[in-house]
C-alpha positions as CSV (number, residue, x, y, z in Angstrom):
1,X,37.1,136.8,24.5
2,X,39.4,133.7,24.8
3,X,41.2,135.3,27.7
4,X,38.0,136.1,29.4
5,X,36.8,132.4,29.0
6,X,40.0,131.1,30.6
7,X,39.6,133.6,33.4
8,X,36.1,132.5,34.0
9,X,37.1,128.9,34.1
10,X,40.0,129.7,36.4
11,X,38.0,131.7,38.8
12,X,34.9,129.4,38.9
13,X,33.2,129.1,42.2
14,X,34.3,125.9,44.1
15,X,30.6,125.1,44.7
16,X,30.0,125.3,40.9
17,X,32.9,122.9,40.4
18,X,31.2,120.4,42.8
19,X,28.0,120.6,40.8
20,X,29.9,119.8,37.7
21,X,31.5,116.7,39.3
22,X,28.2,115.5,40.6
23,X,26.7,115.8,37.1
24,X,29.6,113.8,35.7
25,X,29.2,111.1,38.3
26,X,25.5,110.8,37.7
27,X,26.0,110.4,33.9
28,X,28.6,107.7,34.5
29,X,26.4,105.8,36.9
30,X,23.6,106.0,34.4
31,X,25.9,104.5,31.6
32,X,26.9,101.7,34.0
33,X,23.2,100.9,34.9
34,X,22.5,100.7,31.1
35,X,25.5,98.5,30.5
36,X,24.4,96.2,33.3
37,X,20.9,96.0,32.1
38,X,22.1,95.3,28.5
39,X,24.3,92.5,29.8
40,X,21.4,90.9,31.7
41,X,19.3,90.9,28.6
42,X,22.0,89.4,26.6
43,X,22.5,86.6,29.1
44,X,18.8,85.9,29.0
45,X,19.0,85.2,25.2
46,X,19.4,81.5,24.6
47,X,20.9,82.0,21.2
48,X,23.6,84.3,22.5
49,X,24.4,81.8,25.4
50,X,24.5,78.9,22.9
51,X,27.0,80.9,20.7
52,X,29.2,81.7,23.6
53,X,29.2,78.2,24.8
54,X,30.1,77.0,21.3
55,X,33.0,79.4,21.2
56,X,34.2,78.2,24.7
57,X,34.0,74.7,23.7
58,X,36.1,75.4,20.8
59,X,38.8,76.8,22.9
60,X,39.1,73.8,25.3
61,X,42.4,72.0,24.7
62,X,43.6,74.4,22.1
63,X,47.1,75.7,22.6
64,X,47.4,79.3,23.7
65,X,50.4,79.9,21.5
66,X,52.5,80.8,24.6
67,X,54.6,77.6,24.4
68,X,55.4,78.3,20.7
69,X,56.6,81.7,21.6
70,X,59.1,80.5,24.1
71,X,62.8,80.5,23.3
72,X,64.3,77.2,22.2
73,X,66.4,77.0,25.5
74,X,63.3,77.4,27.6
75,X,61.4,74.7,25.6
76,X,64.3,72.4,26.3
77,X,64.0,72.9,30.0
78,X,60.1,72.3,29.7
79,X,60.8,69.0,28.2
80,X,63.0,68.1,31.1
81,X,60.1,68.9,33.4
82,X,57.8,66.7,31.3
83,X,60.2,63.8,31.7
84,X,60.1,64.3,35.5
85,X,56.3,64.3,35.3
86,X,56.4,60.8,33.5
87,X,58.6,59.6,36.4
88,X,56.1,60.9,38.9
89,X,53.3,59.0,37.0
90,X,55.2,55.7,37.4
91,X,55.7,56.3,41.1
92,X,52.0,57.1,41.4
93,X,51.3,53.7,39.7
94,X,53.4,52.0,42.4
95,X,51.5,53.8,45.0
96,X,48.2,52.4,43.7
97,X,49.6,49.0,43.6
98,X,50.4,49.2,47.3
99,X,46.9,50.7,47.9
100,X,45.5,47.5,46.2
101,X,47.6,45.3,48.5
102,X,46.2,47.2,51.4
103,X,42.7,46.6,50.0
104,X,43.4,42.9,49.9
105,X,44.6,42.9,53.5
106,X,41.7,44.8,55.0
107,X,39.2,42.8,52.9
108,X,40.3,39.8,54.9
109,X,39.5,41.8,58.1
110,X,36.1,42.9,56.8
111,X,35.0,39.6,55.6
112,X,34.1,37.9,59.0
113,X,31.7,40.9,59.5
114,X,30.2,40.6,56.1
115,X,29.8,36.8,56.7
116,X,27.8,37.5,59.8
117,X,25.7,40.0,58.1
118,X,25.0,37.3,55.5
119,X,24.1,34.8,58.2
120,X,21.6,37.4,59.8
121,X,20.1,38.3,56.5
122,X,19.5,34.5,55.5
123,X,18.3,33.5,59.0
124,X,21.4,31.3,59.6
125,X,22.1,33.3,62.8
126,X,19.9,35.0,65.3
127,X,21.6,38.0,66.8
128,X,21.6,38.4,70.6
129,X,19.7,41.1,72.5
130,X,23.1,42.9,73.1
131,X,23.9,42.7,69.3
132,X,20.5,44.2,68.4
133,X,20.8,47.1,70.9
134,X,21.2,50.5,68.9
135,X,21.8,53.8,70.5
136,X,19.4,56.3,68.8
137,X,20.4,59.9,67.9
138,X,19.0,62.5,70.2
139,X,16.4,63.5,67.5
140,X,15.2,59.9,67.3
141,X,14.8,59.5,71.1
142,X,11.2,58.7,72.1
143,X,9.3,59.3,75.3
144,X,8.6,56.2,77.4
145,X,4.9,56.6,76.5
146,X,5.6,56.6,72.8
147,X,8.1,53.6,73.2
148,X,5.3,51.6,75.0
149,X,2.8,52.4,72.3
150,X,5.3,51.4,69.5
151,X,6.0,48.2,71.4
152,X,2.3,47.2,71.6
153,X,1.8,48.0,68.0
154,X,4.8,46.0,67.0
155,X,3.6,43.0,69.1
156,X,0.2,43.3,67.5
157,X,1.8,43.2,64.0
158,X,3.9,40.2,65.0
159,X,0.8,38.4,66.0
160,X,-0.9,39.0,62.8
161,X,2.0,38.0,60.6
162,X,4.0,34.8,60.4
163,X,7.5,35.0,61.9
164,X,9.7,36.2,59.1
165,X,13.0,34.5,58.7
166,X,16.1,36.7,58.7
167,X,15.7,39.9,56.8
168,X,13.5,39.2,53.8
169,X,14.3,40.8,50.4
170,X,17.4,42.5,51.8
171,X,19.4,42.8,48.7
172,X,16.3,43.4,46.4
173,X,15.5,46.4,48.6
174,X,19.0,47.6,48.4
175,X,18.9,47.5,44.6
176,X,15.5,49.2,44.5
177,X,16.8,52.0,46.7
178,X,19.7,52.8,44.5
179,X,18.9,54.7,41.3
180,X,21.9,53.3,39.4
181,X,20.7,49.7,40.1
182,X,17.0,50.2,40.1
183,X,17.2,51.5,36.5
184,X,18.4,48.0,35.5
185,X,15.6,46.2,37.4
186,X,12.6,44.9,35.5
187,X,9.5,43.5,37.2
188,X,10.4,40.0,36.1
189,X,13.8,40.3,37.8
190,X,12.3,40.9,41.3
191,X,11.1,37.3,42.1
192,X,14.6,36.1,41.3
193,X,16.5,38.7,43.3
194,X,14.4,37.8,46.4
195,X,16.6,34.7,46.4
196,X,19.9,36.7,46.5
197,X,21.6,36.0,49.8
198,X,24.9,37.8,49.6
199,X,27.3,39.9,47.3
200,X,31.0,39.4,47.9
201,X,34.1,41.2,46.5
202,X,37.1,39.0,45.7
203,X,40.5,40.7,45.0
204,X,43.3,39.2,42.8
205,X,45.9,37.2,44.7
206,X,49.3,38.8,45.6
207,X,51.6,39.0,42.6
208,X,48.8,38.6,40.1
209,X,47.6,41.3,37.7
210,X,45.2,43.8,39.4
211,X,41.6,42.7,39.2
212,X,38.5,42.0,41.3
213,X,35.4,39.9,41.0
214,X,31.8,40.3,42.2
215,X,30.1,37.2,43.5
216,X,26.3,37.1,43.7
217,X,25.2,34.2,46.0
218,X,21.8,32.7,45.5
219,X,19.8,30.2,47.4
220,X,18.3,27.4,45.5
221,X,15.5,28.6,43.3
222,X,13.3,27.7,40.3
223,X,15.0,30.1,37.9
224,X,18.5,28.7,37.4
225,X,20.8,26.0,38.9
226,X,23.8,28.3,39.6
227,X,24.4,29.0,43.3
228,X,26.9,31.8,42.5
229,X,27.0,34.3,39.5
230,X,30.2,36.2,38.9
231,X,31.4,39.2,37.1
232,X,35.2,39.8,36.9
233,X,37.0,43.1,36.2
234,X,40.5,43.5,34.9
235,X,42.3,46.7,35.9
236,X,45.4,48.5,34.9
237,X,47.5,50.7,37.2
238,X,50.3,51.9,35.0
239,X,50.8,54.9,32.7
240,X,50.0,54.4,29.0
241,X,53.4,54.9,27.2
242,X,51.7,56.7,24.4
243,X,49.9,59.1,26.8
244,X,51.5,59.0,30.3
245,X,50.0,62.3,31.5
246,X,46.5,60.9,31.2
247,X,47.2,58.5,34.1
248,X,44.9,59.1,37.0
249,X,45.0,55.9,39.0
250,X,43.8,52.3,38.3
251,X,41.2,52.0,35.5
252,X,39.1,49.0,34.6
253,X,40.2,47.6,31.2
254,X,37.6,44.8,30.6
255,X,35.1,42.5,32.2
256,X,34.0,38.9,32.0
257,X,30.6,37.6,33.0
258,X,29.3,34.1,33.4
259,X,26.9,31.6,31.9
260,X,23.6,31.4,33.7
261,X,22.1,27.9,33.6
262,X,18.5,28.8,33.2
263,X,15.7,26.5,34.0
264,X,13.7,25.8,30.8
265,X,11.1,28.6,30.2
266,X,12.6,30.8,33.1
267,X,15.2,32.8,31.1
268,X,14.2,36.4,31.8
269,X,16.9,37.8,29.4
270,X,14.9,36.5,26.4
271,X,11.4,36.8,25.3
272,X,9.3,35.2,22.7
273,X,7.4,37.3,20.2
274,X,4.9,36.4,17.4
275,X,5.0,38.2,14.1
276,X,2.7,37.8,11.2
277,X,4.2,37.5,7.7
278,X,2.4,37.9,4.5
279,X,3.5,35.9,1.4
280,X,4.2,38.3,-1.5
281,X,2.9,36.1,-4.3
282,X,0.0,34.0,-2.7
283,X,-1.1,36.6,-0.1
284,X,-1.2,34.1,2.5
285,X,-0.5,35.0,6.1
286,X,1.6,32.9,8.6
287,X,2.6,33.5,12.2
288,X,6.4,33.2,13.1
289,X,7.6,32.9,16.5
290,X,10.9,34.6,17.3
291,X,13.2,34.7,20.4
292,X,14.6,38.1,21.0
293,X,16.7,39.9,23.8
294,X,14.7,41.1,26.8
295,X,15.6,43.9,29.2
296,X,16.7,42.4,32.5
297,X,19.2,43.1,35.4
298,X,20.7,39.6,34.6
299,X,22.1,41.0,31.3
300,X,24.7,42.4,33.7
301,X,26.4,38.9,33.5
302,X,26.6,39.1,29.7
303,X,28.8,42.3,30.1
304,X,28.5,45.2,27.7
305,X,31.5,47.5,27.5
306,X,29.8,50.4,29.4
307,X,29.0,48.7,32.8
308,X,32.3,49.7,34.5
309,X,30.7,52.3,36.6
310,X,28.1,49.8,38.0
311,X,30.8,47.3,39.0
312,X,32.9,49.9,40.7
313,X,29.9,51.3,42.6
314,X,28.9,47.8,43.8
315,X,32.4,47.2,45.0
316,X,33.1,50.5,46.6
317,X,29.7,51.5,48.0
318,X,27.0,48.7,48.0
319,X,29.0,45.8,49.5
320,X,30.7,47.8,52.3
321,X,27.5,49.8,53.3
322,X,24.6,47.5,52.3
323,X,22.6,48.1,55.5
324,X,22.6,51.8,55.0
325,X,21.3,51.5,51.5
326,X,18.7,49.0,52.9
327,X,17.5,51.5,55.4
328,X,17.9,54.5,53.0
329,X,20.4,56.4,55.3
330,X,23.2,56.2,52.6
331,X,20.8,57.6,50.1
332,X,19.9,60.5,52.4
333,X,23.7,61.3,52.7
334,X,24.0,61.4,49.0
335,X,20.9,63.7,48.8
336,X,22.3,66.0,51.4
337,X,25.4,66.4,49.2
338,X,23.3,67.6,46.3
339,X,21.2,69.8,48.7
340,X,24.3,71.7,49.8
341,X,25.2,72.6,46.1
342,X,21.7,73.8,45.6
343,X,21.9,76.0,48.8
344,X,25.2,77.5,47.6
345,X,23.5,78.3,44.3
346,X,20.5,79.8,46.1
347,X,22.8,81.9,48.3
348,X,24.5,83.2,45.2
349,X,21.2,84.1,43.6
350,X,20.3,85.8,46.8
351,X,23.5,87.8,46.9
352,X,22.9,88.9,43.4
353,X,19.4,90.1,44.3
354,X,20.8,91.9,47.4
355,X,23.5,93.6,45.4
356,X,20.8,94.9,43.0
357,X,18.7,96.2,45.8
358,X,21.6,97.9,47.4
359,X,22.7,99.5,44.1
360,X,21.5,103.1,43.8
361,X,21.4,102.8,40.0
362,X,19.1,99.7,40.1
363,X,15.7,100.4,38.6
364,X,13.4,97.4,39.2
365,X,10.7,98.9,36.8
366,X,13.2,98.6,33.9
367,X,13.9,94.9,34.7
368,X,10.2,94.2,35.0
369,X,9.9,94.4,31.2
370,X,11.8,91.5,29.6
371,X,13.4,92.0,26.2
372,X,11.3,91.1,23.2
373,X,13.0,87.8,22.5
374,X,12.2,86.6,26.1
375,X,8.5,87.4,25.9
376,X,6.1,84.5,25.6
377,X,4.1,84.3,22.3
């Protein structure tokens, strides 16, 4: 019987063999489909995802054990490479020092343009017709009829309003348009910031430790007597001897604000509150007046430790591109960057959906029923 069975297997019809292979393939495909479905269900379980994330977080920064397994002679050579890396960090520090010198050089070239910007904003200079000509993009170009209509409406508005001086509320508008700065603004700050005429960046002199200062120039106002409020930032551009591999360019090490000479009763960084206190023995009640800190943008000049990001952002983005934050164009550019990331994510999701539709083993009906833990109660 054993010989007969062997003979039957040996002499099996080729067509029968094909049928067997197809059955095996179908069974394997069904197993893969079940595995994919199970994986999807697991990935939709927030408890499982949290556990995975916790496990991954625990692995960050932990040694793989590979270095410990290396022979002593190889470890010795790795140490030589690390010493080379330290030297690279010191050369990189010199590079950033030269970059700082270039910043100082070009700041002097930018400044006349920024000064003229300030003059236009505060109505100290009226730009010529030629300076006011702006070539529109093709999408912005208007027909002659639309231009004429816009001109008539503009002239009508000008007749109804008083002739404004310069560009009113220029810097206040910039601040309100930028999320990082608008979060600091309070309603009581706005009347003061209407008097802000310019913001300047001043770099440390040649040969001095690396630093920069932000100068906020105000016109005379009823709130304080200062004409300039300053915020200075000390920087370091050298590797930390105790951790040289962490060096990643200049970093802000500390900052110093300034004293604001507030007019009596105008200090928006403080507020007065009244509290009622009851005497424990006699039971009498008295009202106590206390002065406590108040939320305000002007707390920026009494620096907390965590405002480095704001100082850097004002220096790098706001001062050089103020007009684009005033018009909102710089903000649109920032939004476009985020949209691109979103589009990429959408494309990935679309690809996954397409893959599922093209998968012969994909069964939508099965996916239509979520696992028990995902059902709403």
